[in-house]
C-alpha positions in Angstrom: 122.3 70.4 56.0 123.9 69.2 53.3 122.9 65.2 54.1 119.3 66.8 54.4 119.5 68.2 50.8 120.9 65.0 49.4 118.3 62.9 51.1 115.4 65.4 49.5 117.2 65.8 46.1 117.9 61.6 45.6 114.4 60.9 46.1 113.0 63.3 43.9 115.5 62.4 41.1 114.4 59.0 41.3 111.0 60.2 40.9 111.6 62.3 37.8 113.7 59.4 36.2 111.0 56.6 36.6 107.8 58.9 36.7 105.6 59.2 33.9 105.5 62.5 31.8 102.4 63.7 29.7 102.0 62.6 26.4 102.6 65.6 23.9 99.9 66.9 21.2 99.2 64.7 18.5 100.7 67.2 16.1 104.0 67.1 17.5 104.0 63.2 17.0 103.4 64.0 13.4 105.8 66.8 13.1 108.5 64.6 14.5 107.5 61.6 12.5 107.8 64.2 9.2 111.3 65.7 10.3 112.6 62.0 10.6 111.4 61.0 7.2 113.2 64.4 6.0 116.2 63.2 7.7 116.1 59.6 6.4 114.9 59.6 2.8 116.9 62.4 0.8 120.1 61.4 -0.1 122.1 64.2 0.8 120.5 64.5 4.2 120.9 60.8 5.0 125.0 61.0 4.5 125.0 63.1 7.5 122.1 61.7 9.7 123.2 58.2 8.9 126.2 58.6 11.4 123.5 58.1 14.1 122.5 54.6 12.5 126.2 53.7 12.8 126.5 54.4 16.5 123.7 52.3 16.9 124.7 49.6 14.5 128.4 49.5 16.0 126.6 49.7 19.7 124.7 46.8 19.0 127.8 44.8 18.2 129.6 45.9 21.3 126.5 45.2 23.7 125.9 41.6 22.5 129.5 41.3 22.6 129.5 41.9 25.9 126.4 40.1 26.8 127.4 37.2 25.2 131.2 36.9 27.1 133.1 38.2 24.6 136.1 40.6 25.3 135.3 43.7 23.7 138.3 45.6 22.5 137.0 48.7 20.5 134.5 50.3 18.2 135.8 52.7 15.4 133.2 55.0 13.7 134.3 56.5 10.3 132.9 59.8 8.4 131.9 57.3 5.4 129.2 56.6 8.1 131.1 52.8 8.1 132.2 51.4 11.3 134.0 48.5 12.9 133.5 46.7 16.5 136.2 44.5 17.2 135.8 42.0 20.0 138.0 38.7 21.4 136.4 35.4 21.9 135.8 32.2 20.3 135.3 33.0 16.3 132.1 30.8 16.1 129.5 29.6 18.3 126.3 31.5 19.4 128.1 34.5 21.3 129.6 35.5 18.0 126.4 34.8 15.8 124.4 36.8 18.0 127.2 39.5 18.0 127.1 39.6 14.2 123.4 40.0 13.8 123.2 42.7 16.4 124.2 45.5 14.2 121.7 45.8 11.3 118.8 44.9 13.9 120.0 47.5 16.8 118.5 50.8 15.6 115.1 49.4 14.8 115.0 47.1 18.1 116.4 50.4 20.0 113.8 52.5 18.2 111.0 49.9 19.3 112.3 49.8 22.9 111.8 53.9 22.8 108.8 54.0 21.5 107.5 51.4 24.4 109.0 54.0 26.7 107.3 56.6 25.1 104.1 55.0 25.3 104.4 55.1 28.8 105.2 58.1 29.3 109.2 57.6 30.3 110.4 60.5 28.1 113.0 61.3 30.8 113.9 57.7 31.3 114.2 57.4 27.7 116.5 60.2 27.7 118.9 59.4 30.5 119.2 56.1 29.4 120.4 56.9 25.7 122.8 59.3 27.6 124.1 56.7 29.7 124.6 53.9 26.9 126.4 56.9 24.9 128.7 57.7 27.8 129.7 53.8 28.2 130.1 53.8 24.2 132.6 56.3 24.0 135.2 54.7 26.6 135.1 51.8 23.7 136.1 54.5 20.6 139.3 54.1 19.2 139.4 56.7 16.6 138.9 60.4 16.8 136.3 60.8 14.3 134.3 58.2 16.5 134.6 60.3 19.5 133.6 63.3 18.2 130.7 61.7 16.7 129.7 60.2 19.9 130.5 63.4 22.1 128.3 65.5 19.9 125.5 62.9 20.2 125.6 62.6 23.8 126.1 66.3 24.0 122.7 67.1 22.5 120.9 64.3 24.6 122.6 66.0 27.6 121.7 69.5 26.6 118.3 68.5 26.3 117.5 66.2 29.0 119.0 69.0 31.6 117.9 72.1 30.1 115.2 71.9 27.8 111.2 72.4 29.1 109.2 69.4 29.2 107.7 69.8 25.9 110.8 70.0 24.1 112.0 67.1 25.5 109.3 65.3 24.3 109.7 66.3 20.8 113.4 65.5 20.9 112.5 62.2 22.1 109.8 61.7 19.5 111.9 62.8 17.0 114.9 60.5 18.0 112.8 57.5 18.2 111.1 58.1 14.6 114.4 58.1 13.2 115.6 54.9 14.7 112.5 53.2 13.5 112.8 55.0 9.8 116.6 54.7 9.8 116.7 51.1 10.5 114.8 50.3 7.7 117.2 52.1 5.0 120.7 50.3 5.7 119.1 46.5 4.7 117.9 47.9 1.4 121.7 49.7 1.1 123.2 46.1 1.9 121.2 44.5 -0.6 121.6 46.8 -3.3 125.5 46.1 -2.9 125.3 42.5 -2.7 123.4 42.7 -5.8 126.1 44.8 -7.6 128.7 42.2 -6.1 129.6 44.3 -3.5 129.8 44.0 0.3 131.3 40.4 0.5 132.4 40.5 3.9 128.8 42.0 5.2 127.4 41.1 8.5 124.9 38.8 6.6 127.7 37.0 5.0 129.7 36.5 8.2 126.3 35.2 9.4 126.2 32.9 6.9 129.5 31.6 7.0 128.9 31.3 10.9 126.0 29.4 10.5 125.7 28.0 6.8 122.6 29.6 6.4 122.4 31.8 3.0 123.0 35.5 3.5 120.0 36.3 1.7 118.1 35.0 4.6 119.7 36.9 7.1 119.0 39.9 4.9 115.5 38.8 5.0 115.7 38.9 8.8 117.3 42.2 8.9 114.0 43.6 6.7 111.6 41.7 8.8 113.1 43.2 12.0 113.4 46.8 10.5 109.8 46.4 9.2 108.0 44.6 12.1 109.7 47.5 14.4 108.7 50.6 12.3 105.4 49.0 12.2 104.4 48.0 16.1 106.9 50.9 17.6 104.9 53.5 15.0 101.4 52.4 16.4 102.9 52.5 19.8 103.8 56.2 18.8 100.6 57.2 17.3 98.4 55.7 20.0 100.4 56.8 22.9 
């Protein structure tokens, strides 16, 4: 009996994961757009919601470190929304450059990828993939605040994935993707403002400048270009989907 149930359940689970779900109504897409803006634009709310962008930022560093063969030793997330990802390997070369460049671009690129999945109707796949990435990231967190932040974020995805109805899942998924797209735009502007005041001397852009001998301003331009292009492209997919 147990084996027959498993044989039935596994294909059903696979079909649920890979199958397409119906697109939400346009008003839901627009409402989640407004909700994402409300979480990003006001400074008071941004101080809290930016923690989620930091998760994506540091997760981007960690993922590229692993993909380029570096040894990822730990990730720390702090209550001031800063973070630190530590990896071992050559302190130069393509792997180090890609790892350093991944932070500011990760939220926007994740949002763009999420928009592509939603445009194809893969709402469940997006939610489960995000949950899996957060679980993997949790293993590498090395401080209590980071653990708390990732557990709360992953818990929200898990609850919505398993307990919520299809309409709630769709609204949640669209809100998350809009938030990543809009939230990825603000940090490069914040970094630019800090550098204009003479701060952030060891930012990702400055590290990339030292690694590549390309001015930090050009790396900042790249961060802006990726964020804005992702917002435009991903936004079109969400609105047209």
